All heavy atoms as a GROMACS GRO file, in nm:
protein
  603
    1MET      N    1   0.347   0.804  -0.924
    1MET     CA    2   0.203   0.796  -0.939
    1MET      C    3   0.162   0.660  -0.996
    1MET      O    4   0.066   0.600  -0.950
    1MET     CB    5   0.155   0.909  -1.029
    1MET     CG    6   0.008   0.913  -1.050
    1MET     SD    7  -0.032   1.036  -1.173
    1MET     CE    8  -0.172   1.109  -1.106
    2LEU      N    9   0.236   0.612  -1.094
    2LEU     CA   10   0.203   0.483  -1.155
    2LEU      C   11   0.224   0.368  -1.057
    2LEU      O   12   0.145   0.274  -1.054
    2LEU     CB   13   0.286   0.460  -1.281
    2LEU     CG   14   0.256   0.553  -1.398
    2LEU    CD1   15   0.354   0.528  -1.511
    2LEU    CD2   16   0.114   0.538  -1.445
    3LEU      N   17   0.329   0.375  -0.979
    3LEU     CA   18   0.356   0.267  -0.883
    3LEU      C   19   0.244   0.254  -0.782
    3LEU      O   20   0.208   0.143  -0.741
    3LEU     CB   21   0.489   0.290  -0.813
    3LEU     CG   22   0.614   0.280  -0.900
    3LEU    CD1   23   0.738   0.319  -0.820
    3LEU    CD2   24   0.629   0.143  -0.960
    4GLY      N   25   0.186   0.365  -0.741
    4GLY     CA   26   0.077   0.363  -0.644
    4GLY      C   27  -0.051   0.301  -0.696
    4GLY      O   28  -0.141   0.270  -0.620
    5ARG      N   29  -0.059   0.278  -0.825
    5ARG     CA   30  -0.177   0.215  -0.884
    5ARG      C   31  -0.157   0.066  -0.909
    5ARG      O   32  -0.248  -0.003  -0.953
    5ARG     CB   33  -0.214   0.285  -1.014
    5ARG     CG   34  -0.254   0.430  -0.989
    5ARG     CD   35  -0.325   0.486  -1.108
    5ARG     NE   36  -0.369   0.622  -1.084
    5ARG     CZ   37  -0.486   0.655  -1.032
    5ARG    NH1   38  -0.571   0.562  -0.998
    5ARG    NH2   39  -0.519   0.781  -1.015
    6MET      N   40  -0.039   0.016  -0.880
    6MET     CA   41  -0.012  -0.127  -0.899
    6MET      C   42  -0.057  -0.206  -0.778
    6MET      O   43  -0.053  -0.157  -0.665
    6MET     CB   44   0.139  -0.148  -0.920
    6MET     CG   45   0.190  -0.092  -1.050
    6MET     SD   46   0.368  -0.116  -1.070
    6MET     CE   47   0.375  -0.293  -1.091
    7PRO      N   48  -0.098  -0.331  -0.798
    7PRO     CA   49  -0.133  -0.417  -0.684
    7PRO      C   50  -0.009  -0.442  -0.597
    7PRO      O   51   0.103  -0.446  -0.649
    7PRO     CB   52  -0.180  -0.547  -0.750
    7PRO     CG   53  -0.208  -0.513  -0.891
    7PRO     CD   54  -0.122  -0.397  -0.926
    8PRO      N   55  -0.029  -0.461  -0.467
    8PRO     CA   56   0.084  -0.484  -0.378
    8PRO      C   57   0.174  -0.600  -0.421
    8PRO      O   58   0.297  -0.589  -0.413
    8PRO     CB   59   0.017  -0.512  -0.243
    8PRO     CG   60  -0.113  -0.441  -0.251
    8PRO     CD   61  -0.155  -0.451  -0.394
    9SER      N   62   0.117  -0.710  -0.466
    9SER     CA   63   0.200  -0.824  -0.506
    9SER      C   64   0.289  -0.789  -0.626
    9SER      O   65   0.403  -0.834  -0.634
    9SER     CB   66   0.113  -0.945  -0.538
    9SER     OG   67   0.020  -0.914  -0.640
   10SER      N   68   0.239  -0.707  -0.716
   10SER     CA   69   0.319  -0.664  -0.830
   10SER      C   70   0.433  -0.572  -0.786
   10SER      O   71   0.543  -0.579  -0.840
   10SER     CB   72   0.232  -0.592  -0.933
   10SER     OG   73   0.138  -0.681  -0.987
   11LEU      N   74   0.405  -0.486  -0.689
   11LEU     CA   75   0.511  -0.400  -0.635
   11LEU      C   76   0.622  -0.483  -0.572
   11LEU      O   77   0.740  -0.454  -0.588
   11LEU     CB   78   0.454  -0.303  -0.532
   11LEU     CG   79   0.368  -0.190  -0.584
   11LEU    CD1   80   0.311  -0.110  -0.467
   11LEU    CD2   81   0.446  -0.099  -0.678
   12LYS      N   82   0.582  -0.588  -0.501
   12LYS     CA   83   0.681  -0.674  -0.437
   12LYS      C   84   0.772  -0.738  -0.541
   12LYS      O   85   0.894  -0.739  -0.526
   12LYS     CB   86   0.611  -0.782  -0.354
   12LYS     CG   87   0.705  -0.872  -0.281
   12LYS     CD   88   0.630  -0.976  -0.200
   12LYS     CE   89   0.726  -1.071  -0.132
   12LYS     NZ   90   0.656  -1.178  -0.063
   13VAL      N   91   0.713  -0.791  -0.647
   13VAL     CA   92   0.791  -0.855  -0.753
   13VAL      C   93   0.879  -0.752  -0.824
   13VAL      O   94   0.996  -0.778  -0.852
   13VAL     CB   95   0.698  -0.926  -0.854
   13VAL    CG1   96   0.774  -0.974  -0.976
   13VAL    CG2   97   0.626  -1.042  -0.787
   14LEU      N   98   0.826  -0.634  -0.849
   14LEU     CA   99   0.902  -0.528  -0.914
   14LEU      C  100   1.024  -0.489  -0.830
   14LEU      O  101   1.133  -0.468  -0.884
   14LEU     CB  102   0.812  -0.406  -0.937
   14LEU     CG  103   0.873  -0.291  -1.015
   14LEU    CD1  104   0.906  -0.334  -1.157
   14LEU    CD2  105   0.777  -0.173  -1.016
   15GLY      N  106   1.008  -0.485  -0.700
   15GLY     CA  107   1.119  -0.451  -0.612
   15GLY      C  108   1.229  -0.555  -0.611
   15GLY      O  109   1.342  -0.527  -0.568
   16GLN      N  110   1.200  -0.674  -0.658
   16GLN     CA  111   1.299  -0.781  -0.662
   16GLN      C  112   1.380  -0.780  -0.792
   16GLN      O  113   1.472  -0.860  -0.808
   16GLN     CB  114   1.231  -0.917  -0.645
   16GLN     CG  115   1.165  -0.932  -0.509
   16GLN     CD  116   1.077  -1.055  -0.499
   16GLN    OE1  117   1.040  -1.116  -0.599
   16GLN    NE2  118   1.041  -1.091  -0.377
   17THR      N  119   1.346  -0.690  -0.884
   17THR     CA  120   1.413  -0.690  -1.014
   17THR      C  121   1.546  -0.617  -1.015
   17THR      O  122   1.635  -0.656  -1.090
   17THR     CB  123   1.322  -0.630  -1.124
   17THR    OG1  124   1.292  -0.494  -1.090
   17THR    CG2  125   1.195  -0.711  -1.139
   18CYS      N  126   1.559  -0.511  -0.935
   18CYS     CA  127   1.688  -0.440  -0.930
   18CYS      C  128   1.696  -0.355  -0.804
   18CYS      O  129   1.595  -0.322  -0.742
   18CYS     CB  130   1.710  -0.356  -1.055
   18CYS     SG  131   1.612  -0.206  -1.064
   19ALA      N  132   1.820  -0.318  -0.770
   19ALA     CA  133   1.843  -0.241  -0.648
   19ALA      C  134   1.779  -0.102  -0.655
   19ALA      O  135   1.729  -0.051  -0.554
   19ALA     CB  136   1.993  -0.228  -0.622
   20GLY      N  137   1.778  -0.043  -0.773
   20GLY     CA  138   1.719   0.090  -0.788
   20GLY      C  139   1.570   0.091  -0.758
   20GLY      O  140   1.520   0.178  -0.685
   21LEU      N  141   1.498  -0.006  -0.812
   21LEU     CA  142   1.355  -0.015  -0.786
   21LEU      C  143   1.328  -0.055  -0.641
   21LEU      O  144   1.233  -0.007  -0.579
   21LEU     CB  145   1.289  -0.113  -0.881
   21LEU     CG  146   1.272  -0.062  -1.024
   21LEU    CD1  147   1.228  -0.174  -1.116
   21LEU    CD2  148   1.174   0.053  -1.028
   22ARG      N  149   1.412  -0.140  -0.586
   22ARG     CA  150   1.397  -0.179  -0.446
   22ARG      C  151   1.409  -0.056  -0.356
   22ARG      O  152   1.332  -0.037  -0.263
   22ARG     CB  153   1.500  -0.285  -0.408
   22ARG     CG  154   1.484  -0.338  -0.268
   22ARG     CD  155   1.572  -0.458  -0.235
   22ARG     NE  156   1.709  -0.450  -0.281
   22ARG     CZ  157   1.760  -0.520  -0.383
   22ARG    NH1  158   1.684  -0.604  -0.450
   22ARG    NH2  159   1.887  -0.508  -0.417
   23ALA      N  160   1.504   0.032  -0.389
   23ALA     CA  161   1.523   0.155  -0.311
   23ALA      C  162   1.402   0.247  -0.324
   23ALA      O  163   1.357   0.306  -0.224
   23ALA     CB  164   1.651   0.226  -0.355
   24ILE      N  165   1.349   0.260  -0.444
   24ILE     CA  166   1.231   0.344  -0.466
   24ILE      C  167   1.113   0.291  -0.386
   24ILE      O  168   1.036   0.367  -0.326
   24ILE     CB  169   1.197   0.352  -0.616
   24ILE    CG1  170   1.303   0.433  -0.690
   24ILE    CG2  171   1.058   0.410  -0.638
   24ILE    CD1  172   1.292   0.426  -0.841
   25LEU      N  173   1.099   0.160  -0.380
   25LEU     CA  174   0.985   0.098  -0.312
   25LEU      C  175   1.000   0.094  -0.160
   25LEU      O  176   0.914   0.038  -0.091
   25LEU     CB  177   0.959  -0.041  -0.369
   25LEU     CG  178   0.904  -0.038  -0.512
   25LEU    CD1  179   0.900  -0.178  -0.570
   25LEU    CD2  180   0.768   0.026  -0.517
   26GLU      N  181   1.104   0.154  -0.107
   26GLU     CA  182   1.116   0.171   0.038
   26GLU      C  183   1.023   0.283   0.087
   26GLU      O  184   0.998   0.295   0.206
   26GLU     CB  185   1.260   0.203   0.077
   26GLU     CG  186   1.356   0.087   0.057
   26GLU     CD  187   1.325  -0.031   0.147
   26GLU    OE1  188   1.296  -0.009   0.267
   26GLU    OE2  189   1.329  -0.145   0.099
   27ASP      N  190   0.972   0.362  -0.005
   27ASP     CA  191   0.884   0.473   0.028
   27ASP      C  192   0.746   0.420   0.067
   27ASP      O  193   0.674   0.364  -0.017
   27ASP     CB  194   0.874   0.568  -0.092
   27ASP     CG  195   0.793   0.693  -0.065
   27ASP    OD1  196   0.739   0.708   0.047
   27ASP    OD2  197   0.785   0.777  -0.156
   28GLU      N  198   0.707   0.439   0.191
   28GLU     CA  199   0.578   0.390   0.240
   28GLU      C  200   0.460   0.456   0.169
   28GLU      O  201   0.352   0.399   0.162
   28GLU     CB  202   0.567   0.412   0.391
   28GLU     CG  203   0.646   0.312   0.474
   28GLU     CD  204   0.582   0.175   0.476
   28GLU    OE1  205   0.464   0.162   0.513
   28GLU    OE2  206   0.651   0.078   0.440
   29ALA      N  207   0.480   0.576   0.114
   29ALA     CA  208   0.372   0.645   0.044
   29ALA      C  209   0.326   0.566  -0.078
   29ALA      O  210   0.207   0.566  -0.111
   29ALA     CB  211   0.416   0.786   0.004
   30ILE      N  212   0.418   0.500  -0.144
   30ILE     CA  213   0.380   0.417  -0.261
   30ILE      C  214   0.291   0.303  -0.216
   30ILE      O  215   0.190   0.272  -0.279
   30ILE     CB  216   0.506   0.365  -0.333
   30ILE    CG1  217   0.583   0.482  -0.394
   30ILE    CG2  218   0.468   0.263  -0.440
   30ILE    CD1  219   0.720   0.445  -0.446
   31TRP      N  220   0.329   0.238  -0.107
   31TRP     CA  221   0.250   0.126  -0.056
   31TRP      C  222   0.114   0.173  -0.006
   31TRP      O  223   0.013   0.105  -0.023
   31TRP     CB  224   0.327   0.053   0.054
   31TRP     CG  225   0.446  -0.017  -0.002
   31TRP    CD1  226   0.574   0.031  -0.008
   31TRP    CD2  227   0.447  -0.144  -0.066
   31TRP    NE1  228   0.655  -0.061  -0.071
   31TRP    CE2  229   0.580  -0.169  -0.108
   31TRP    CE3  230   0.350  -0.240  -0.093
   31TRP    CZ2  231   0.617  -0.286  -0.173
   31TRP    CZ3  232   0.387  -0.356  -0.158
   31TRP    CH2  233   0.520  -0.378  -0.197
   32ARG      N  234   0.110   0.291   0.057
   32ARG     CA  235  -0.018   0.348   0.102
   32ARG      C  236  -0.108   0.374  -0.017
   32ARG      O  237  -0.226   0.337  -0.016
   32ARG     CB  238   0.006   0.477   0.179
   32ARG     CG  239  -0.123   0.543   0.229
   32ARG     CD  240  -0.105   0.687   0.267
   32ARG     NE  241  -0.065   0.762   0.148
   32ARG     CZ  242   0.028   0.856   0.148
   32ARG    NH1  243   0.093   0.889   0.257
   32ARG    NH2  244   0.058   0.919   0.036
   33ASP      N  245  -0.054   0.435  -0.122
   33ASP     CA  246  -0.133   0.464  -0.241
   33ASP      C  247  -0.183   0.335  -0.306
   33ASP      O  248  -0.298   0.328  -0.352
   33ASP     CB  249  -0.052   0.545  -0.341
   33ASP     CG  250  -0.023   0.686  -0.292
   33ASP    OD1  251  -0.086   0.730  -0.194
   33ASP    OD2  252   0.063   0.752  -0.354
   34SER      N  253  -0.099   0.234  -0.311
   34SER     CA  254  -0.138   0.105  -0.366
   34SER      C  255  -0.253   0.044  -0.285
   34SER      O  256  -0.350  -0.006  -0.341
   34SER     CB  257  -0.018   0.009  -0.369
   34SER     OG  258  -0.058  -0.120  -0.408
   35TYR      N  259  -0.241   0.050  -0.153
   35TYR     CA  260  -0.345  -0.002  -0.065
   35TYR      C  261  -0.478   0.069  -0.089
   35TYR      O  262  -0.582   0.005  -0.108
   35TYR     CB  263  -0.302   0.015   0.081
   35TYR     CG  264  -0.397  -0.047   0.180
   35TYR    CD1  265  -0.371  -0.173   0.233
   35TYR    CD2  266  -0.514   0.016   0.219
   35TYR    CE1  267  -0.458  -0.231   0.324
   35TYR    CE2  268  -0.601  -0.041   0.308
   35TYR     CZ  269  -0.573  -0.164   0.360
   35TYR     OH  270  -0.660  -0.222   0.449
   36VAL      N  271  -0.473   0.202  -0.089
   36VAL     CA  272  -0.596   0.280  -0.107
   36VAL      C  273  -0.657   0.251  -0.243
   36VAL      O  274  -0.777   0.230  -0.255
   36VAL     CB  275  -0.567   0.430  -0.089
   36VAL    CG1  276  -0.686   0.515  -0.131
   36VAL    CG2  277  -0.529   0.460   0.056
   37HIS      N  278  -0.575   0.248  -0.346
   37HIS     CA  279  -0.625   0.223  -0.482
   37HIS      C  280  -0.684   0.082  -0.494
   37HIS      O  281  -0.791   0.064  -0.553
   37HIS     CB  282  -0.512   0.242  -0.583
   37HIS     CG  283  -0.555   0.219  -0.724
   37HIS    ND1  284  -0.632   0.309  -0.793
   37HIS    CD2  285  -0.534   0.116  -0.809
   37HIS    CE1  286  -0.655   0.262  -0.914
   37HIS    NE2  287  -0.597   0.145  -0.927
   38MET      N  288  -0.617  -0.015  -0.437
   38MET     CA  289  -0.658  -0.155  -0.452
   38MET      C  290  -0.781  -0.190  -0.368
   38MET      O  291  -0.871  -0.259  -0.414
   38MET     CB  292  -0.541  -0.245  -0.412
   38MET     CG  293  -0.568  -0.391  -0.425
   38MET     SD  294  -0.533  -0.443  -0.592
   38MET     CE  295  -0.558  -0.617  -0.577
   39PHE      N  296  -0.785  -0.141  -0.245
   39PHE     CA  297  -0.887  -0.187  -0.152
   39PHE      C  298  -0.995  -0.086  -0.119
   39PHE      O  299  -1.098  -0.121  -0.064
   39PHE     CB  300  -0.822  -0.236  -0.022
   39PHE     CG  301  -0.719  -0.341  -0.046
   39PHE    CD1  302  -0.586  -0.317  -0.020
   39PHE    CD2  303  -0.754  -0.464  -0.098
   39PHE    CE1  304  -0.489  -0.412  -0.044
   39PHE    CE2  305  -0.659  -0.561  -0.123
   39PHE     CZ  306  -0.526  -0.535  -0.095
   40MET      N  307  -0.971   0.039  -0.149
   40MET     CA  308  -1.070   0.141  -0.117
   40MET      C  309  -1.122   0.210  -0.242
   40MET      O  310  -1.210   0.294  -0.234
   40MET     CB  311  -1.012   0.243  -0.021
   40MET     CG  312  -0.972   0.181   0.110
   40MET     SD  313  -0.908   0.302   0.222
   40MET     CE  314  -0.966   0.233   0.375
   41GLY      N  315  -1.067   0.177  -0.357
   41GLY     CA  316  -1.115   0.232  -0.483
   41GLY      C  317  -1.093   0.382  -0.493
   41GLY      O  318  -1.024   0.442  -0.413
   42SER      N  319  -1.154   0.438  -0.591
   42SER     CA  320  -1.136   0.581  -0.614
   42SER      C  321  -1.246   0.663  -0.548
   42SER      O  322  -1.250   0.784  -0.562
   42SER     CB  323  -1.134   0.609  -0.764
   42SER     OG  324  -1.255   0.566  -0.822
   43VAL      N  325  -1.336   0.597  -0.476
   43VAL     CA  326  -1.444   0.668  -0.409
   43VAL      C  327  -1.386   0.744  -0.291
   43VAL      O  328  -1.313   0.688  -0.209
   43VAL     CB  329  -1.552   0.569  -0.360
   43VAL    CG1  330  -1.662   0.641  -0.288
   43VAL    CG2  331  -1.607   0.489  -0.477
   44ARG      N  332  -1.418   0.870  -0.282
   44ARG     CA  333  -1.365   0.954  -0.174
   44ARG      C  334  -1.478   1.001  -0.083
   44ARG      O  335  -1.499   1.117  -0.061
   44ARG     CB  336  -1.292   1.075  -0.232
   44ARG     CG  337  -1.174   1.040  -0.318
   44ARG     CD  338  -1.062   0.987  -0.230
   44ARG     NE  339  -0.948   0.951  -0.313
   44ARG     CZ  340  -0.869   0.853  -0.287
   44ARG    NH1  341  -0.890   0.778  -0.182
   44ARG    NH2  342  -0.768   0.827  -0.365
   45THR      N  343  -1.550   0.906  -0.029
   45THR     CA  344  -1.659   0.941   0.062
   45THR      C  345  -1.602   0.965   0.201
   45THR      O  346  -1.487   0.935   0.230
   45THR     CB  347  -1.762   0.826   0.069
   45THR    OG1  348  -1.699   0.712   0.127
   45THR    CG2  349  -1.816   0.792  -0.069
   46ASP      N  350  -1.685   1.019   0.288
   46ASP     CA  351  -1.643   1.041   0.426
   46ASP      C  352  -1.610   0.910   0.496
   46ASP      O  353  -1.520   0.903   0.578
   46ASP     CB  354  -1.751   1.116   0.505
   46ASP     CG  355  -1.762   1.261   0.462
   46ASP    OD1  356  -1.662   1.315   0.409
   46ASP    OD2  357  -1.869   1.321   0.481
   47LYS      N  358  -1.684   0.802   0.463
   47LYS     CA  359  -1.656   0.672   0.523
   47LYS      C  360  -1.517   0.624   0.484
   47LYS      O  361  -1.442   0.576   0.568
   47LYS     CB  362  -1.760   0.569   0.482
   47LYS     CG  363  -1.723   0.428   0.529
   47LYS     CD  364  -1.841   0.345   0.559
   47LYS     CE  365  -1.812   0.205   0.602
   47LYS     NZ  366  -1.689   0.174   0.666
   48VAL      N  367  -1.482   0.637   0.356
   48VAL     CA  368  -1.349   0.594   0.310
   48VAL      C  369  -1.241   0.677   0.380
   48VAL      O  370  -1.141   0.624   0.426
   48VAL     CB  371  -1.338   0.605   0.156
   48VAL    CG1  372  -1.194   0.584   0.111
   48VAL    CG2  373  -1.429   0.504   0.090
   49LYS      N  374  -1.263   0.806   0.389
   49LYS     CA  375  -1.166   0.892   0.457
   49LYS      C  376  -1.152   0.853   0.603
   49LYS      O  377  -1.042   0.852   0.658
   49LYS     CB  378  -1.207   1.038   0.444
   49LYS     CG  379  -1.189   1.092   0.304
   49LYS     CD  380  -1.234   1.237   0.295
   49LYS     CE  381  -1.225   1.288   0.152
   49LYS     NZ  382  -1.275   1.425   0.141
   50GLY      N  383  -1.262   0.818   0.668
   50GLY     CA  384  -1.258   0.774   0.806
   50GLY      C  385  -1.184   0.642   0.821
   50GLY      O  386  -1.104   0.624   0.912
   51ASP      N  387  -1.210   0.548   0.729
   51ASP     CA  388  -1.140   0.420   0.730
   51ASP      C  389  -0.991   0.440   0.711
   51ASP      O  390  -0.909   0.375   0.776
   51ASP     CB  391  -1.193   0.327   0.620
   51ASP     CG  392  -1.334   0.278   0.646
   51ASP    OD1  393  -1.382   0.294   0.761
   51ASP    OD2  394  -1.396   0.225   0.552
   52LEU      N  395  -0.955   0.530   0.620
   52LEU     CA  396  -0.814   0.557   0.593
   52LEU      C  397  -0.746   0.618   0.715
   52LEU      O  398  -0.634   0.584   0.748
   52LEU     CB  399  -0.800   0.649   0.472
   52LEU     CG  400  -0.659   0.675   0.423
   52LEU    CD1  401  -0.590   0.543   0.388
   52LEU    CD2  402  -0.661   0.767   0.303
   53LYS      N  403  -0.818   0.702   0.786
   53LYS     CA  404  -0.762   0.764   0.907
   53LYS      C  405  -0.730   0.658   1.012
   53LYS      O  406  -0.626   0.662   1.076
   53LYS     CB  407  -0.861   0.866   0.962
   53LYS     CG  408  -0.806   0.951   1.073
   53LYS     CD  409  -0.906   1.060   1.110
   53LYS     CE  410  -0.847   1.151   1.214
   53LYS     NZ  411  -0.937   1.260   1.250
   54VAL      N  412  -0.818   0.560   1.027
   54VAL     CA  413  -0.794   0.450   1.121
   54VAL      C  414  -0.671   0.370   1.077
   54VAL      O  415  -0.586   0.334   1.158
   54VAL     CB  416  -0.918   0.360   1.132
   54VAL    CG1  417  -0.886   0.232   1.208
   54VAL    CG2  418  -1.031   0.435   1.198
   55LEU      N  419  -0.661   0.341   0.947
   55LEU     CA  420  -0.547   0.266   0.896
   55LEU      C  421  -0.416   0.341   0.916
   55LEU      O  422  -0.314   0.282   0.948
   55LEU     CB  423  -0.566   0.235   0.748
   55LEU     CG  424  -0.661   0.121   0.718
   55LEU    CD1  425  -0.694   0.119   0.570
   55LEU    CD2  426  -0.601  -0.011   0.761
   56VAL      N  427  -0.419   0.472   0.895
   56VAL     CA  428  -0.298   0.552   0.911
   56VAL      C  429  -0.245   0.538   1.053
   56VAL      O  430  -0.126   0.520   1.074
   56VAL     CB  431  -0.326   0.700   0.876
   56VAL    CG1  432  -0.212   0.789   0.922
   56VAL    CG2  433  -0.348   0.716   0.727
   57GLN      N  434  -0.333   0.541   1.150
   57GLN     CA  435  -0.292   0.528   1.289
   57GLN      C  436  -0.227   0.393   1.314
   57GLN      O  437  -0.134   0.382   1.392
   57GLN     CB  438  -0.411   0.548   1.382
   57GLN     CG  439  -0.464   0.689   1.379
   57GLN     CD  440  -0.595   0.704   1.455
   57GLN    OE1  441  -0.654   0.604   1.499
   57GLN    NE2  442  -0.643   0.825   1.468
   58GLY      N  443  -0.276   0.289   1.247
   58GLY     CA  444  -0.222   0.156   1.267
   58GLY      C  445  -0.096   0.127   1.187
   58GLY      O  446  -0.022   0.036   1.219
   59CYS      N  447  -0.071   0.204   1.082
   59CYS     CA  448   0.041   0.174   0.992
   59CYS      C  449   0.162   0.264   1.011
   59CYS      O  450   0.271   0.230   0.966
   59CYS     CB  451  -0.004   0.183   0.847
   59CYS     SG  452  -0.119   0.053   0.802
   60LEU      N  453   0.145   0.377   1.072
   60LEU     CA  454   0.258   0.468   1.089
   60LEU      C  455   0.322   0.449   1.225
   60LEU      O  456   0.254   0.433   1.325
   60LEU     CB  457   0.212   0.613   1.073
   60LEU     CG  458   0.162   0.650   0.934
   60LEU    CD1  459   0.119   0.796   0.934
   60LEU    CD2  460   0.267   0.626   0.828
   61GLY      N  461   0.452   0.451   1.227
   61GLY     CA  462   0.525   0.443   1.353
   61GLY      C  463   0.522   0.306   1.417
   61GLY      O  464   0.554   0.292   1.533
   62THR      N  465   0.484   0.204   1.342
   62THR     CA  466   0.482   0.068   1.396
   62THR      C  467   0.563  -0.022   1.305
   62THR      O  468   0.606   0.018   1.198
   62THR     CB  469   0.338   0.013   1.404
   62THR    OG1  470   0.287  -0.003   1.272
   62THR    CG2  471   0.247   0.105   1.483
   63GLU      N  472   0.580  -0.143   1.347
   63GLU     CA  473   0.651  -0.241   1.264
   63GLU      C  474   0.564  -0.286   1.146
   63GLU      O  475   0.615  -0.338   1.049
   63GLU     CB  476   0.689  -0.362   1.348
   63GLU     CG  477   0.793  -0.330   1.453
   63GLU     CD  478   0.828  -0.453   1.536
   63GLU    OE1  479   0.795  -0.565   1.493
   63GLU    OE2  480   0.887  -0.435   1.642
   64ARG      N  481   0.436  -0.266   1.155
   64ARG     CA  482   0.345  -0.315   1.050
   64ARG      C  483   0.369  -0.241   0.920
   64ARG      O  484   0.406  -0.301   0.822
   64ARG     CB  485   0.200  -0.300   1.097
   64ARG     CG  486   0.101  -0.360   1.002
   64ARG     CD  487   0.088  -0.508   1.024
   64ARG     NE  488  -0.018  -0.559   0.938
   64ARG     CZ  489  -0.012  -0.673   0.876
   64ARG    NH1  490   0.092  -0.750   0.891
   64ARG    NH2  491  -0.110  -0.714   0.801
   65GLY      N  492   0.344  -0.115   0.914
   65GLY     CA  493   0.367  -0.037   0.794
   65GLY      C  494   0.270  -0.068   0.682
   65GLY      O  495   0.197  -0.167   0.684
   66TRP      N  496   0.269   0.019   0.584
   66TRP     CA  497   0.177   0.005   0.470
   66TRP      C  498   0.212  -0.114   0.383
   66TRP      O  499   0.124  -0.180   0.329
   66TRP     CB  500   0.178   0.132   0.387
   66TRP     CG  501   0.106   0.244   0.452
   66TRP    CD1  502   0.162   0.353   0.515
   66TRP    CD2  503  -0.036   0.259   0.465
   66TRP    NE1  504   0.063   0.433   0.564
   66TRP    CE2  505  -0.059   0.378   0.536
   66TRP    CE3  506  -0.144   0.183   0.424
   66TRP    CZ2  507  -0.187   0.423   0.565
   66TRP    CZ3  508  -0.271   0.228   0.454
   66TRP    CH2  509  -0.293   0.347   0.523
   67LYS      N  510   0.340  -0.143   0.366
   67LYS     CA  511   0.380  -0.256   0.282
   67LYS      C  512   0.323  -0.386   0.337
   67LYS      O  513   0.258  -0.462   0.265
   67LYS     CB  514   0.532  -0.262   0.272
   67LYS     CG  515   0.582  -0.378   0.187
   67LYS     CD  516   0.734  -0.377   0.179
   67LYS     CE  517   0.786  -0.492   0.096
   67LYS     NZ  518   0.933  -0.488   0.084
   68LYS      N  519   0.346  -0.412   0.463
   68LYS     CA  520   0.296  -0.536   0.524
   68LYS      C  521   0.144  -0.539   0.526
   68LYS      O  522   0.082  -0.644   0.505
   68LYS     CB  523   0.352  -0.553   0.664
   68LYS     CG  524   0.498  -0.587   0.666
   68LYS     CD  525   0.547  -0.610   0.807
   68LYS     CE  526   0.695  -0.645   0.805
   68LYS     NZ  527   0.747  -0.662   0.940
   69GLU      N  528   0.083  -0.424   0.552
   69GLU     CA  529  -0.063  -0.417   0.555
   69GLU      C  530  -0.122  -0.449   0.417
   69GLU      O  531  -0.215  -0.527   0.404
   69GLU     CB  532  -0.107  -0.277   0.600
   69GLU     CG  533  -0.254  -0.265   0.630
   69GLU     CD  534  -0.297  -0.342   0.753
   69GLU    OE1  535  -0.221  -0.353   0.849
   69GLU    OE2  536  -0.411  -0.393   0.751
   70ALA      N  537  -0.064  -0.390   0.312
   70ALA     CA  538  -0.114  -0.412   0.176
   70ALA      C  539  -0.094  -0.556   0.132
   70ALA      O  540  -0.185  -0.619   0.078
   70ALA     CB  541  -0.044  -0.316   0.080
   71LEU      N  542   0.026  -0.610   0.154
   71LEU     CA  543   0.053  -0.748   0.114
   71LEU      C  544  -0.031  -0.846   0.194
   71LEU      O  545  -0.081  -0.945   0.140
   71LEU     CB  546   0.202  -0.779   0.130
   71LEU     CG  547   0.294  -0.708   0.031
   71LEU    CD1  548   0.441  -0.726   0.072
   71LEU    CD2  549   0.272  -0.758  -0.111
   72GLY      N  550  -0.049  -0.820   0.322
   72GLY     CA  551  -0.130  -0.908   0.406
   72GLY      C  552  -0.275  -0.910   0.365
   72GLY      O  553  -0.338  -1.016   0.357
   73ARG      N  554  -0.330  -0.792   0.334
   73ARG     CA  555  -0.471  -0.788   0.294
   73ARG      C  556  -0.491  -0.853   0.158
   73ARG      O  557  -0.589  -0.924   0.136
   73ARG     CB  558  -0.520  -0.645   0.291
   73ARG     CG  559  -0.667  -0.637   0.259
   73ARG     CD  560  -0.730  -0.514   0.308
   73ARG     NE  561  -0.872  -0.514   0.281
   73ARG     CZ  562  -0.951  -0.413   0.298
   73ARG    NH1  563  -0.903  -0.300   0.346
   73ARG    NH2  564  -1.078  -0.420   0.270
   74GLU      N  565  -0.397  -0.831   0.066
   74GLU     CA  566  -0.410  -0.893  -0.066
   74GLU      C  567  -0.404  -1.046  -0.054
   74GLU      O  568  -0.480  -1.117  -0.117
   74GLU     CB  569  -0.300  -0.842  -0.159
   74GLU     CG  570  -0.318  -0.888  -0.301
   74GLU     CD  571  -0.215  -0.832  -0.395
   74GLU    OE1  572  -0.097  -0.825  -0.358
   74GLU    OE2  573  -0.254  -0.794  -0.505
   75ALA      N  574  -0.313  -1.096   0.029
   75ALA     CA  575  -0.302  -1.241   0.050
   75ALA      C  576  -0.429  -1.297   0.113
   75ALA      O  577  -0.474  -1.406   0.077
   75ALA     CB  578  -0.181  -1.272   0.137
   76MET      N  579  -0.488  -1.222   0.205
   76MET     CA  580  -0.610  -1.267   0.271
   76MET      C  581  -0.724  -1.277   0.170
   76MET      O  582  -0.804  -1.370   0.174
   76MET     CB  583  -0.645  -1.168   0.382
   76MET     CG  584  -0.764  -1.208   0.465
   76MET     SD  585  -0.793  -1.099   0.606
   76MET     CE  586  -0.801  -0.939   0.531
   77ILE      N  587  -0.731  -1.184   0.078
   77ILE     CA  588  -0.838  -1.184  -0.023
   77ILE      C  589  -0.821  -1.300  -0.120
   77ILE      O  590  -0.917  -1.363  -0.160
   77ILE     CB  591  -0.843  -1.049  -0.097
   77ILE    CG1  592  -0.894  -0.942  -0.002
   77ILE    CG2  593  -0.930  -1.057  -0.222
   77ILE    CD1  594  -0.886  -0.802  -0.056
   78GLU      N  595  -0.696  -1.327  -0.157
   78GLU     CA  596  -0.670  -1.438  -0.251
   78GLU      C  597  -0.700  -1.568  -0.184
   78GLU      O  598  -0.744  -1.663  -0.232
   78GLU     CB  599  -0.525  -1.435  -0.298
   78GLU     CG  600  -0.498  -1.319  -0.390
   78GLU     CD  601  -0.353  -1.311  -0.432
   78GLU    OE1  602  -0.271  -1.394  -0.388
   78GLU    OE2  603  -0.320  -1.221  -0.508
   0.00000   0.00000   0.00000
């Protein structure tokens, strides 16, 4: 739960600290939660749910994935 509230760039750095954390951060659900928390906030409106549904279609079953999506969007904002 705590990892899902960290910014994507922090997750990336954390995963570089040890093999155990790197293995934990292979879970796409953590990256999805980080993305939603960072870029969509805690608001759970129908629009946010609709936006998330579109993202899910683009991030699952592809090479992109939540990790790349989260890191890419954070880099774009910076």
